[in-house]
N, C-alpha and C positions, 0 to 999 in steps of 0.2 A: 623517516615518517612517510605514511602513505598519503599521496596527494591525489583526491578524487579525479581530477580532470587528466592528469599523466596515466593514472590506471584505467580509467575509463577508454582512454584512446589506445593504450597498448593492449587491452583487451578486446578492444573493437566492440565497445558497448555503445557509443554514441559519437556524433561529430556534428557540425554546423559549416554552413556555407553563406558567404555574403548575399548571395543570391536569393537566399530565403530569407535571411534576415538575422540581426543580433537576439540572442534571447528566444531563438525557436530551433533548438536541437532536433536533430533526427536520429531516430535509433535504428543501429545495425542489427544484422541478424543475431549477435550474441546478446545485445542488450534487450533486444525485443523478445528472446527466449526466457530472460529473467523475468521482463515485465509481466510475459503471459504467465509464469508459473504464478507469480506474486497475486496477479488478478484471479487467478482460478482459486487460490487459497483464500483470498479476501472473500470472495463470492460465496464460497462453500462455508467458511466460518458464520458469514452474516445470514446465509440462509438457514443455516441449523440453529441460529439464535433468533429465527422468527422474522428476519427482514424479507420485505418483498421487493424484487428490483425493477427498477423503471429505466427507460430511455428518455432523455428530453432534448430539444434542439439547443444548439449552442448560441442562438440568435433569439433575441426577443425585441418587442417594441419598446423604444423609449418610454412610454406609458407605464409599462409592466415595472420599470425601476423607478419611476416617479411614485408609483404607488408604494413599493416596497421599502422605499426611503433611501436607496443606493444612489439616485441621481443626486439628492440633495446632501448626502453625506459621504458620499464615496467617488462622486465624479472625476476627481482628479486623478483616480487609479485606472478609471476605465477608458478605454477607446472610444474615439468620437463617433457619433451616430453616422450612419451610411445611409442613402436614400433608396428607397424601394417604392417607387410609385408616389403615393402620397403619404406613405409612411416612412418614419424615421427607425431604422433597426439599429440595435446595440449588440455586440459581442458579449455575452454575459460574463460579470465578473464573478459571479457565483451562482450555485444551483438551488438555492432556497426559493427563489420567487416561482420557479416552474414547479417545484415540489408542494408549493402552497396552492397552486392551482390544480394540481393533481388531486390533492385533497377535497379541494373545492368541486371537484368535478361532477359529484353526486352527494346526497344527503348521507351523513355519517350517523352512526348510533353509538352510544357509550359501550354498546357490547363489542364493537369494532376495535375499541381501542386497549391498549395504545396500538396505533398503526405506524409501523416502521418501513419506511420508503428509502431504499438505497440506489446508488447509481455510481458508477466507475465514469465521470462524466469531465469533458473539457471545460476550461474556464480561462479567461484572459486577463491579464492586467497589464496597462502601459506603464511597466517599470522604466526608470531613467536607465539609459544606456550604460551609466558609470556604476549602476549597480547589479548589472548583469554578471553571470559568471556559471560557466559548465550547465549542471542540471540543476544547481541549487537557487539560482536566481533566475527565472524564466518569464517570457511573456505568454506563452501558452502552456498549461499544465493539465495533467489528468489526476482528479481528484478523487480520492477514495472517500465520498461524501453520502451522508444519510440524514435523514430528518425524522424524529420520532413524535408524533403527535400524540398528546395524552392529557388528561386532567390533571389540574396543578397539583392534586393529592398524590398523585404518581411521580413527581419528580424525582424524589429520593431513591426510589427502587429503580427508575430508568438510569438515572445518572450513575448509581453504583454499579450497576450492571455493566455499563458501558466502560466505567474505569477497569472493571474486572477484565473485559474483552482486551483493552489495551494493553494491560500488563502481561497478560497471557499470549497474546500476538507478539510483544516484544520478545518474550521467552523464545517462541518460535523461530523468530527471526534473529536472535542474537543480539538484540539491541538493550542498552540499559538506559532506562529514565534517569536523567541527571537530579530535577526535582520538578515540583509542581509549582504552578503559579497561578493565583487567584486574580484574574485581571478584570480590573473595575473600571466604573466610569471616571473621567477626569472632569476638570473644570472647564473644558474647552466647548465650544459649540457644535462639536462633531456628533454628539449625541442625540437620539431620538427617544421620544417616550417622556413619561413624567417620572419624577422622583420616587412616587409609592412603587411604581413598577420595578425600577431599578434596586430598590431596597428589597423588596420581595425576592428578586433573583439573587442577588448579592447573598443575602442571608441564606437562602435555599443550599447554593452552592458550598458556601463555607460550613454549613451544618455536615454536609456530606462528607468533606474532606475531614472535619474534627471527627465525626463519628468512626471512620476508617483509620484514624490514628495516623493520617499522612501530613508529613510537614510540608508546607508550602509558604511561599512567600506572597504578599498581597502587592499589586502593582497598579495604582492609580493612572488612568489614562490609557490603559492598554486592552480595555474592553472593546468588544465589537460594536458598531454605532447603535445596533437594536438590542444590546444585552450583554451582562456579564460572562466570563467564560473561566474554565479551568484549562490551562494550556499545560502540555506535559513537554518540558524543556530537555534537550538532549546536547551532549557535548561531543564535537568531533576529535580526532586524536590531536589537533592543534590546540584544543581548548575552547573552541569558538562555539558559542551557545546559539541554538535555534530552536523554532518550535516545530514538532512532528505532528502531534495529535493534540485534537481539542474537544471539548465539550462546551456548547454554550446554550444559555437560556434565551428565550426570546417570546416575551409576551406582546411585543409590538407588530411584528407582522401579521399574525392571527387575528389581531383587531383590524390592521390595515385591509387585508383581504377579506374580512367578514367571514372567518373560518368559525364554524360552529358545530355542534354535536347534539343529538337529541338524548337528553338524561333520561334516567330512570322515571323520573316523574313528569317525562313528556316535556320538559322546559328545554330552551335552546341555551346551551353552556359554551363557553369558549375554551378550546383547548390551548395548551401552551405548546410551542414547538421548540425541541430540542435539537439544535445543529450538532452533529457529532462526526468526526472523522477519525478512524482507528489508526491508519497509518499514514495520513496526510496525502500529500501528492505523490504520484509514483516517481517522478523525477528527482524530489529531495531524498524520497526514501532510497532509491537505488544508489544515489550519490553517497548517501551515508552508510549503506551496506557494502558499497565498494571500499570504503576505508576501514570500516570495521573488521571485515573479513579479509582484507587485503587480497581482494581477488579470489580467494579460496572460497566460495559460495558453498553454504550448506548444499547437500546432493539434491535435494528435491527443488531447488532453484537453480542450480549451476547451469549455465549455458550448454555444456555439454557434459553429461554425466559420465560417460566412459568412451575412452579412446581405444581402438583396436590397434595393436603394433605387432605386425608380421615381422620376424626376424630377419627373414631373407625373402627374395623374390619367389622361390618356390611354395612359400606359405599364403602367397596373396589370395589363391582361391579359396581356402580355408578360412581366412580372415575376412574375405568378402561375405561368405556365408554366414560365418559368425555375427557381422555388421548387419545383415538383413534381419535376423533374430532379435537382436537389441531394439532394431527400430520397429518390427512388427510388435514386440513386447511393450512399446510406448516410451522407450527410454531415449533422450537425445544422446545419439552417438555419431562417432566420425571414425575415419581409418587414417593412419599415418604410416605410409609405407617406405622401404628401404631408400628409395629416391630422394627422401628428404632427410637422410644423414643414419649415421649408427643408431644402433639401438639405443645406447646410453644418451646420446644425444637428443633422440626424440623423446625419451623419458624425462630428461630435464625440461625440454620446452613444454612438455604437459603436465609439468609438475603443479597446476593448480586443479587439473582435472581429478574428481574424487576417486575414479577407477580408472586403472590401465589394464588392458586384457591382453597379455603377452602370448603370441602365437607361434612357436617354433617348431623344429622338426619332429620332436617328442610328441608335442601337443596335436600336432596334425596326424601323426600316425596311430595315437590313441582316442581321436576325437575329443580332446580335453581343451581347456585353457586355463592358464596361471593368471589369476587377478594379482594386481599390486595396487594397494592403496597410495594416495598422495603423501601418507606419513613415512613412507619407505616399507612398510610393513608387506611383505609378500605373502600371500595365502597360499596353500596346498592346491595343486592342479585338481579341478574339478570337471565332470562331463560337459561338454559346451552346450548341451541342450539343456542344462540346467542353470548356466550363467546369468541369464537375464531374471530368472526367478530368484537368484540368490541376491543380485543387486537390488532388486525391487523389494525384497523381504527386509535388508538392512539398511536401506537408504531412509533417509528423513523426508519421504515423499509426501505430497500436499494432502491425501486424506490423513495420513497419520498424523500430520501437523494440526489439521481441523479437529481430529480425535482430541488431542493432546490440549486444545483450548477448551474444549467443552468439558473436559475431565478436571481442568485446572491443574494440570500436572507440572513438574518442575521444566527446566531448561530442554529444548529440543534443538540444539545446535553442536552437539560432540560430533566428533569425527566419526565416519562409518568404521564400524570394526571394533569400535570401543565400548559397544552399548548393547543392550537386548535388541534382537531383531524386532521389528515391528512389522505386522500384518496389515495390509491395506485392503 
């Protein structure tokens, strides 16, 4: 069985240090490369779907979270305030209050709605030390977050579009949704707002799921404190269940922050706020992908996409020239020379790299390269000048993955060489 923590350290994805603190892993170069590829993928998909990207601070005044309801209903999961002159500052537990203020920064018209604001932003949770582990339970996370501000009449359309994005992103990433959960209000006092607000939200989400024919379970007590949500549940190879993606309805915070828009009749109306995460936190996502793909990541997100393998020292200059071509073409590439063992040993040690570029005496003499796939399939030699284009055309690269989502196509995680070439 693939263990995310063991694989993560073997692959050099992440690590931790007691001096930094528990639940605060740092990303090593290989992990950072995967994360960067996913960030580019997510931003491109969101941009093409009409989202506008913003940046907001990871700190806010305690008063901000008192207004949003986090201080009253979520305080146990927040870090304690820190002094900043006369102000009490808090590390944010979520991005929604900041985005509400961005919406409120100027008057909004119905013509602007739906307004979709997205951010890959940091948030912080004071998790108990016993619950921490690897990348799945951390105290600082980078969340693929977004908030859609729209009239209540647009809820069904927006939620359906978000569910489509989640399903298609899962295809591109090689993830399978196990089931959907409609997370509802419970009987405790952790929930904000009135019963009518909750009933509207719960009914709206249930209707979207029913119309789409999606099987789901209802879970009382699992809703966010401000509203009901649809959670997309995944299973890891050990059968452990967790939430990766979510769609949440919020009538509460728009009221708390006084959010309005000018309607067609010039009246001021209240928008609904839809909280949405397509792939959840990058930490949990990469942990899950590591297990799902057993370290053999799809080519577009692999930390190293091609490794150059000169057979002998005499081929080192030709191999170095090929490496430069790969890097200049935008590929993540490295070289592994004869000083690191026999050719067979180096092929085995790079078995998870999508492409291996073999450079021997014949290839050097003819200015060619022999590409080998991690499946073991050896391709016919091709001109060295064409090798980078060949890999880029056949690889599941970022733009092809984004195109795939918008086209609503099928899975995009097959082994390179076994599918039709994609043009980026």
